[in-house]
N, C-alpha and C positions, 0 to 999 in steps of 0.2 A: 564396436561395429563389425558386422560381418562382411567379408570380402565377396561382393556380388559376382566378380569374374570367377573366383574360386567355386562358388555355388553353381554358377552356370556350367563350368567345366567338370565339376565333381558332385552331381546332384544325389547319386546314391551314397556317396561318403558323408555328405551333409546329413541326409536323412538317417543314416546309421548312427552318427554322432548324437543327433537329436534323440534317437530311440535310447541310446545308452544313458542320456540324461532324463529320460522319462517323458519326453515330449513327442507328440505326433509328427509324422513326416510333413514337411512343408516346402521342400525344394521346388516342386512343380508350381506351387502358388507364388512363390517368391519369384521364380523365373517369369512367370506370366505377368506379374505386376511390373517387374523390371522391363519386360519386353514392351509394355504399354508406355511406360515412361520414356524409353529410348525411341519409340515410334513417335511420340509427341515432340521429343527433341529434334528428331530428324525433319519432321514436318515444319516445325518452328524455324529451323535453319533454312529450309528450301523456301519458305514464304518470305523469310527475311532477305534472303539472296535475290529473289525476284523483285522484291520492293526496292532494293538497292539499284539493281539493274534498271528498273523503270524510272527511278529517280534520275539516274544518269542520263537516260533517253530524253527525260523532260528537259534537262539543261541543254542538251544538244539540239532539240527541237526549237527551243526558245531562241538559241543562239542563231539558228537559221531562220528565224521569223515564222516558224510553222506552228500550227495549232497543237497544243498538248493537252487539251482538256480531257481526252479520253485516258491518257496516261495518268493525269492527276487524279482522276476518279479511281483508276485502278490502284494507285498508290494509297489513296485514303481507304480503300476497301482492304488492301493488304495490311495497312497499318492496324486496322481494327482486328483483323485476323491474327496478327502477331500478338496483340494484347491478350486475346483469348486464349491462344495456344501457350503463351508464356504462363498465364495463370494456371491453366490445366496441367502444364508440366510441373509447376511448382507444387501444386496440390498433390499430383501423383508421386512426386519425389518425397514430399513430407509424409504422405501416407505410407509409403514403402519404408522409409527410415523409422517411423513409429512402429510399424509392423515388425520389422527386424529387431527392434529394441525389446520386443516381447520374448525373444528366444534366448535360452541361456548361452554363455560363452562356451566355445568348443575347447576341449582340452588340446594343448600344443602337441 
């Protein structure tokens, strides 16, 4: 497996190594695919954090005898969004891994 951090930090060296192995340059495409996967991870974590925060507020509102229906609706919507984002991130990660597997190993 190729080191994504190294590819992000050294795209020209990665492309040069691919060229020596007879493969076309791919660092820019790999970096773009990785950026999308990382964006999805970040968005998933933000939505999950908000869902946890809203869930906590529901408990506090119920303890005070207040109406929490708006928060409960938000949590339901956020739960649905986390499921979608989790699936998208998993798909993006699997696609990136499969794409990376098509490239030859780099010499040490």
